[in-house]
Every structure is written in C-alpha cells, then in structure tokens.
C-alpha positions as CSV (number, residue, x, y, z in Angstrom):
1,M,24.0,6.8,-8.8
2,S,22.0,5.5,-11.8
3,V,19.8,7.4,-14.4
4,D,17.3,6.4,-17.0
5,T,18.5,8.5,-20.0
6,T,15.1,8.2,-21.7
7,A,13.4,10.3,-18.9
8,T,12.4,13.8,-20.2
9,A,13.8,17.0,-18.7
10,V,10.4,18.7,-18.3
11,N,8.2,17.9,-15.3
12,P,4.4,18.7,-15.6
13,R,2.9,19.3,-12.2
14,V,-0.1,20.5,-10.2
15,V,0.2,23.3,-7.7
16,M,-2.1,24.3,-4.9
17,T,-1.7,28.1,-4.6
18,A,-4.0,29.1,-1.7
19,S,-7.1,28.3,0.3
20,G,-10.3,28.5,-1.7
21,E,-12.1,26.7,-4.5
22,P,-10.4,24.0,-6.5
23,E,-11.2,25.6,-9.8
24,T,-9.2,28.7,-8.9
25,C,-6.6,27.5,-6.4
26,I,-5.4,24.3,-8.1
27,V,-3.3,25.1,-11.3
28,T,-1.1,23.2,-13.6
29,G,2.4,24.1,-14.8
30,Q,5.8,22.6,-15.3
31,E,9.4,22.8,-14.0
32,S,12.6,20.9,-14.7
33,R,12.7,17.3,-13.7
34,P,14.2,16.9,-10.2
35,T,17.6,15.2,-9.6
36,A,18.0,12.5,-7.0
37,R,20.0,13.7,-3.9
38,P,21.7,11.3,-1.5
39,G,19.4,8.7,-0.1
40,K,16.6,9.5,-2.6
41,V,15.3,8.4,-5.9
42,V,13.3,10.1,-8.7
43,V,10.1,8.2,-9.7
44,R,8.2,8.7,-12.9
45,V,4.6,8.7,-11.6
46,E,2.1,6.3,-13.2
47,A,-0.8,7.1,-10.9
48,A,-1.2,9.4,-7.9
49,G,-4.1,9.3,-5.4
50,V,-6.6,12.1,-4.7
51,S,-7.7,12.0,-1.1
52,Y,-9.7,13.9,1.5
53,A,-6.3,15.1,2.8
54,E,-6.1,17.4,-0.3
55,V,-9.6,18.8,0.5
56,Q,-8.3,19.6,4.0
57,M,-5.1,21.1,2.6
58,L,-7.1,23.2,0.1
59,Q,-9.1,24.7,3.0
60,H,-5.9,24.9,5.2
61,L,-7.6,22.6,7.7
62,H,-5.2,19.6,7.5
63,P,-3.7,18.7,10.8
64,F,-0.2,19.1,9.3
65,P,-0.8,22.0,6.8
66,P,1.9,22.7,4.2
67,R,2.7,26.2,3.3
68,F,1.3,27.5,0.0
69,P,2.2,27.1,-2.8
70,F,3.0,23.4,-2.9
71,V,2.5,20.3,-5.0
72,P,-0.2,18.1,-3.4
73,G,-0.4,14.3,-3.7
74,Y,-0.4,11.9,-0.7
75,D,0.6,8.7,-2.5
76,L,1.9,7.4,-5.8
77,V,2.9,4.4,-7.9
78,G,5.6,4.6,-10.6
79,R,9.0,3.5,-11.8
80,I,12.4,4.7,-10.6
81,V,14.2,6.7,-13.2
82,E,17.2,7.8,-11.1
83,T,18.8,6.7,-7.8
84,G,20.9,9.1,-5.7
85,P,24.2,8.5,-4.0
86,G,24.0,5.9,-1.2
87,V,20.8,4.3,-2.3
88,T,20.9,0.5,-2.1
89,G,18.3,-2.2,-2.7
90,W,16.6,-0.2,-5.5
91,S,17.4,0.2,-9.2
92,V,16.3,2.2,-12.2
93,G,13.2,0.5,-13.6
94,D,11.9,-0.9,-10.3
95,R,8.2,-0.3,-9.9
96,V,7.4,1.2,-6.5
97,A,4.8,2.7,-4.2
98,A,5.4,5.7,-1.9
99,M,3.5,7.8,0.5
100,P,5.3,11.2,0.6
101,R,2.1,13.0,1.8
102,Q,2.7,15.8,-0.7
103,G,4.4,16.1,-4.1
104,A,2.8,13.2,-5.9
105,W,0.8,15.3,-8.4
106,Q,3.6,15.6,-10.9
107,E,5.2,13.4,-13.6
108,Y,8.5,13.1,-11.7
109,V,8.9,13.3,-8.0
110,E,11.9,12.9,-5.7
111,V,11.2,10.7,-2.7
112,P,13.4,9.1,0.1
113,A,14.3,5.5,-0.8
114,K,13.5,4.4,2.7
115,I,9.8,5.0,2.2
116,L,9.5,2.9,-1.0
117,A,7.6,-0.4,-1.3
118,P,7.6,-2.8,-4.2
119,V,4.6,-3.0,-6.6
120,P,3.7,-6.0,-8.7
121,A,4.5,-5.4,-12.4
122,H,1.1,-6.6,-13.6
123,L,-1.1,-4.6,-11.3
124,D,-3.1,-1.7,-12.7
125,A,-1.5,1.6,-11.5
126,A,-4.8,3.1,-10.4
127,V,-5.7,0.0,-8.4
128,A,-2.3,-0.2,-6.9
129,V,-2.3,3.5,-5.7
130,S,-5.7,3.1,-4.2
131,L,-4.3,0.6,-1.7
132,I,-1.4,2.7,-0.4
133,T,-3.0,5.2,1.9
134,N,-6.6,4.0,1.9
135,G,-5.9,0.3,1.8
136,V,-3.3,0.2,4.5
137,T,-5.5,2.5,6.6
138,A,-8.4,0.1,6.3
139,Y,-6.2,-3.0,6.8
140,Q,-4.4,-1.8,9.9
141,M,-7.5,-0.4,11.6
142,L,-9.3,-3.7,11.1
143,H,-6.5,-6.2,11.8
144,R,-4.0,-4.3,14.1
145,L,-6.3,-2.0,16.1
146,A,-9.8,-3.4,16.4
147,R,-9.0,-7.1,17.3
148,L,-12.3,-8.5,16.0
149,A,-13.5,-12.0,15.6
150,P,-15.6,-13.5,12.8
151,G,-19.3,-13.0,13.6
152,D,-18.8,-9.6,15.2
153,T,-20.9,-6.7,14.0
154,V,-19.2,-3.4,13.1
155,L,-20.2,0.0,11.8
156,V,-18.3,1.6,9.0
157,H,-19.0,5.3,8.4
158,G,-18.5,6.4,4.9
159,A,-18.7,2.9,3.5
160,S,-18.8,4.3,-0.1
161,G,-15.6,6.3,0.3
162,G,-12.0,5.5,-0.6
163,V,-11.2,4.0,2.8
164,G,-14.8,2.8,3.5
165,T,-15.1,0.6,0.4
166,L,-11.9,-1.2,1.1
167,L,-12.6,-1.5,4.9
168,T,-16.0,-2.9,4.2
169,Q,-14.7,-5.6,1.8
170,L,-11.9,-6.5,4.2
171,A,-14.4,-6.8,7.1
172,V,-16.8,-9.0,5.1
173,H,-13.9,-11.2,4.1
174,H,-13.0,-11.5,7.7
175,G,-16.5,-12.8,8.5
176,L,-17.8,-9.7,10.1
177,R,-21.3,-8.3,9.8
178,V,-20.9,-4.8,8.4
179,L,-23.4,-1.9,8.8
180,G,-22.3,0.9,6.4
181,T,-23.4,4.5,6.4
182,A,-23.8,6.3,3.1
183,S,-26.2,8.6,1.3
184,P,-29.3,6.7,0.0
185,A,-28.1,7.1,-3.6
186,K,-25.1,4.9,-2.7
187,H,-26.9,2.2,-0.8
188,D,-26.9,-0.2,-3.7
189,A,-23.1,0.2,-4.0
190,V,-22.8,-0.5,-0.3
191,R,-24.9,-3.7,-0.6
192,E,-22.7,-4.9,-3.5
193,L,-19.7,-4.6,-1.1
194,G,-21.5,-7.0,1.3
195,A,-22.7,-4.5,3.9
196,E,-26.1,-3.4,5.2
197,P,-26.5,0.2,4.2
198,L,-27.7,2.9,6.7
199,D,-28.5,6.6,5.9
200,Y,-25.8,8.7,7.6
201,R,-28.3,11.5,7.9
202,D,-30.7,9.4,10.0
203,P,-31.5,11.5,13.1
204,D,-31.7,8.4,15.2
205,L,-28.8,6.4,13.8
206,A,-27.9,5.0,17.1
207,G,-31.4,3.6,17.6
208,T,-31.4,2.2,14.0
209,V,-28.1,0.5,14.7
210,R,-29.6,-1.1,17.9
211,G,-32.0,-3.0,15.6
212,P,-29.5,-5.4,14.1
213,A,-27.1,-5.0,17.1
214,P,-29.2,-4.9,20.3
215,D,-26.2,-5.1,22.5
216,G,-24.2,-2.6,20.4
217,V,-21.5,-3.1,17.8
218,R,-18.0,-4.4,18.4
219,A,-16.4,-1.6,16.5
220,V,-17.2,1.8,15.0
221,F,-14.8,3.2,12.3
222,D,-15.4,7.0,12.2
223,H,-14.0,9.5,9.7
224,I,-16.2,12.4,10.8
225,G,-15.1,13.3,14.3
226,G,-16.7,15.9,16.5
227,R,-19.9,15.0,18.2
228,G,-20.3,12.0,15.9
229,L,-17.7,10.3,18.2
230,D,-20.2,10.6,21.1
231,A,-22.9,8.8,19.0
232,G,-20.3,6.2,18.0
233,W,-19.3,5.7,21.6
234,A,-22.9,5.1,22.6
235,M,-23.3,2.4,19.9
236,L,-20.5,0.3,21.2
237,A,-21.0,-3.0,22.9
238,D,-19.1,-3.7,26.1
239,G,-15.5,-4.2,25.2
240,G,-15.9,-2.5,21.9
241,V,-13.6,-0.1,20.2
242,L,-14.2,3.3,18.5
243,V,-11.5,4.1,15.9
244,S,-11.3,7.7,14.8
245,F,-9.3,8.0,11.6
246,D,-10.2,11.5,10.3
247,S,-12.2,14.6,11.0
248,S,-14.7,16.4,8.9
249,V,-13.8,20.0,8.2
250,A,-17.3,21.1,7.2
251,G,-18.2,24.4,8.8
252,Y,-14.7,25.5,9.7
253,R,-13.1,28.6,8.3
254,P,-9.9,28.2,6.2
255,G,-6.8,28.4,8.4
256,Q,-8.4,26.9,11.5
257,W,-6.2,23.8,10.9
258,F,-6.2,22.6,14.5
259,R,-9.9,23.0,15.4
260,P,-11.5,20.1,13.5
261,H,-9.1,17.6,15.1
262,V,-9.1,18.8,18.7
263,P,-12.5,17.2,19.6
264,A,-11.3,13.8,18.6
265,L,-8.0,14.1,20.5
266,R,-9.8,15.4,23.6
267,R,-12.4,12.6,23.6
268,T,-9.7,10.0,23.1
269,V,-7.7,11.3,26.1
270,V,-10.7,11.5,28.3
271,R,-11.9,8.0,27.5
272,W,-8.4,6.6,27.8
273,A,-8.3,7.9,31.4
274,A,-11.8,6.7,32.1
275,R,-10.9,3.2,30.9
276,L,-7.9,3.1,33.2
277,L,-10.4,3.8,36.0
278,G,-12.6,1.0,34.9
279,L,-15.5,3.4,33.9
280,T,-16.0,2.4,30.3
281,R,-17.3,-1.2,30.5
282,G,-14.2,-2.2,28.6
283,R,-14.8,0.1,25.7
284,R,-12.0,2.1,24.3
285,Q,-11.4,4.9,21.8
286,T,-8.3,5.2,19.7
287,M,-7.0,7.5,16.9
288,Y,-5.4,6.2,13.8
289,Y,-3.0,7.9,11.4
290,V,-1.3,5.9,8.6
291,K,2.5,6.1,8.4
292,P,5.4,4.1,7.0
293,G,6.9,1.8,9.5
294,E,7.4,-1.8,10.6
295,H,4.2,-3.2,9.2
296,F,3.4,-0.8,6.3
297,N,5.2,-2.7,3.5
298,A,4.0,-6.1,4.7
299,D,0.4,-5.0,4.9
300,L,0.5,-3.3,1.5
301,A,1.9,-6.6,0.0
302,E,-1.0,-8.5,1.6
303,L,-3.5,-6.1,0.0
304,Y,-1.9,-6.7,-3.4
305,R,-2.2,-10.4,-2.8
306,L,-5.9,-10.1,-1.9
307,V,-6.5,-8.2,-5.1
308,D,-4.8,-10.9,-7.1
309,E,-7.0,-13.5,-5.4
310,G,-10.1,-11.6,-6.2
311,V,-11.0,-11.0,-2.6
312,L,-10.5,-7.2,-2.8
313,R,-11.9,-5.1,-5.6
314,P,-10.8,-1.4,-5.3
315,E,-13.5,1.0,-6.5
316,I,-11.9,3.6,-8.9
317,A,-14.3,6.5,-9.0
318,G,-12.4,8.3,-11.8
319,R,-9.1,8.5,-13.7
320,H,-8.0,12.1,-14.4
321,A,-5.2,13.8,-16.3
322,L,-3.2,16.3,-14.2
323,H,-5.1,19.2,-15.6
324,E,-8.3,17.6,-14.4
325,A,-7.1,17.7,-10.7
326,P,-9.6,20.5,-9.8
327,A,-12.5,18.4,-11.1
328,A,-11.3,15.4,-9.0
329,V,-11.1,17.5,-5.9
330,R,-14.5,19.0,-6.6
331,A,-16.0,15.5,-6.9
332,L,-14.7,14.7,-3.4
333,L,-16.1,18.0,-2.1
334,D,-19.5,17.2,-3.6
335,G,-19.5,13.6,-2.3
336,T,-21.2,12.3,-5.4
337,T,-18.9,9.3,-6.3
338,V,-18.0,5.9,-4.9
339,G,-14.4,4.9,-4.4
340,K,-11.0,6.5,-5.2
341,H,-10.2,9.3,-7.6
342,V,-6.8,9.0,-9.3
343,L,-4.5,11.3,-11.4
344,I,-2.7,9.8,-14.3
345,P,0.2,12.0,-15.4
C-alpha cells in the first residue's frame, strides 16, 4: 500500500439525488477522501466525462439504473494518489484512465485497479477523457463490429455528438464515405469532420439517403433506437450492418428504465433469427455496449496515438467546474452543442 501524502482529506463531489431537472436534482457537496481497499486505488480526478448516460440516469431511464442518491460520472482521467493492498503494476503518481460507470464526478474516487488504463503524460485531460467511453465505442463499432472496407458508404446518426464526432472522423480516416445526421445548425460542423450532413428531422430520410447510396449504405450507426431502427434497416445494402448503441429516452416517464431499450433488443433478436433463416439478404443488426475487456486498453491506446498524429481531433463542447454539472447536463438535454462536455474538479 502506498499513499501520496500531499492529497487533501476533503473530497468535493456531485450527487444526483432523484429523477427530475438537473438544476434541482444535481447538487454539490463534500465528504472525506476515500481510502483504497484491497485491489483498488484512489485517483485524483483531472477530468470526468459528461455523457448521455447521465441524462438517462437523471430520468431513471438508464438500462442499469443506480439507486438515488449517488455520484454520477461514467469515465475519468487522473493520477493515482493511493494504492490498496494487493495492487501490482500501478504506483502513486501514475496517470490513468478508468470507466467506473458512476462515481467519477468528484475530486477523489476509488476504483478497481483491474479497470485502469495508462494515459500519456502530455495529453490534455479533457481530450483524454473524451476518448474513454465515446472514443472506444466509436472505434470498436467501426473496426470490430462493422467490418467495412474503404470506399463503403455509412450513415452516422448524431454525427455532431460525443460519439458521433469521433466515429465520423475515424470512418473518414478509414476511407469511408460518411453521411451524418444532425440539426441544420450543426451541418457546417459535420462538414468540417469530413461527412455529408443530413437533417435528422427529414420525414423522408431513407429516400434522401438513397440519393448518394442508391443500393443502400453498408452500415448504419444508430443511437436513437425504437422505430428509427426500422428506418435504418431499410437503408441497408445487402450484407450491411445496423449497429444500435443507445436508445433515446424522449417521451418516457421517469422510472420506466427498461422500456426505451426493449424495442432495440426485440428487433435485434428477431433479425438475428431471420438472418439464420436466410431472410435478410445478408443484413444483420447488432447491439453494442462498451465495457472493459480484452481489447479496451489496446483500442484506447490506439486512439491516443491517432490524436498525437493529428488524425483525430476530439471536439470539447465545454469544460465545467463540478458546481457547473447541472449546466453541462442541461446542455446535453437541449442538444445545442457539438462534442463532449467535461467536468474539471
């Protein structure tokens, strides 16, 4: 066990108290700094991501809803200030990334050592944290699920969002033609990423897509779910893939945590069975959920390399102090920004 004696004993943090509006249900406070238990470390957070998962949690509509009150925060970058008994391979002062799924919105957080990944010392903390959940999601959907070749055309829904901006850049770098949906106000930003913007509110989006892709697109990356998955399925070329990586919770009552996600699961199972029977013209639908594992650290390291080479330019929509967490969540709810919001303790 090792401890950084310069670490303070006080731990400022953000707490989500209940379902409701961010301005009333997200509050700041403080507790004592945690102590590292066996197999864990305490990290002093440099940056923590704000994601759509927190929007879902606030409305108690996340597929794995924590019990209120709790400290939100899906991912973080920081430095180890304490290692617990039995921790090997990590030392006080190491700069690390982690995806604890909750708890990152505080100055000090205890996390299992087994989920840590190294972070280059020179990399901006906000840039680094934007690549943990969002970047690995984009990279793995593109390179480990979709199996695409340069010259293919793909559709990226939400091309101006945290995942969408990175997915679009990675796809363009891979030589793909990218059609990206966004609100008209964000079309210039989508063009700068190398994609061809489309209005996500277009009532005949499928017909519009058939203009540049008469035979359909090779992949659709969908974060909306529901009936949008039927439209995405209809846009696929023979042998194409529809990747569902989230579900919109708009229109659902707080507490109906399972309802937004059931349609995607049901459609995935039905189309899997139809594909086994040879009824889908080779098309397939799959669901993606980012998780630590065999490829996570390697893919994150590759993303950091691409940033260093100038291939990838994460869009940081805003850098906020902990007490500004309600404003960051409100910005996601309103959909007015491009890229990733980050908290800086």
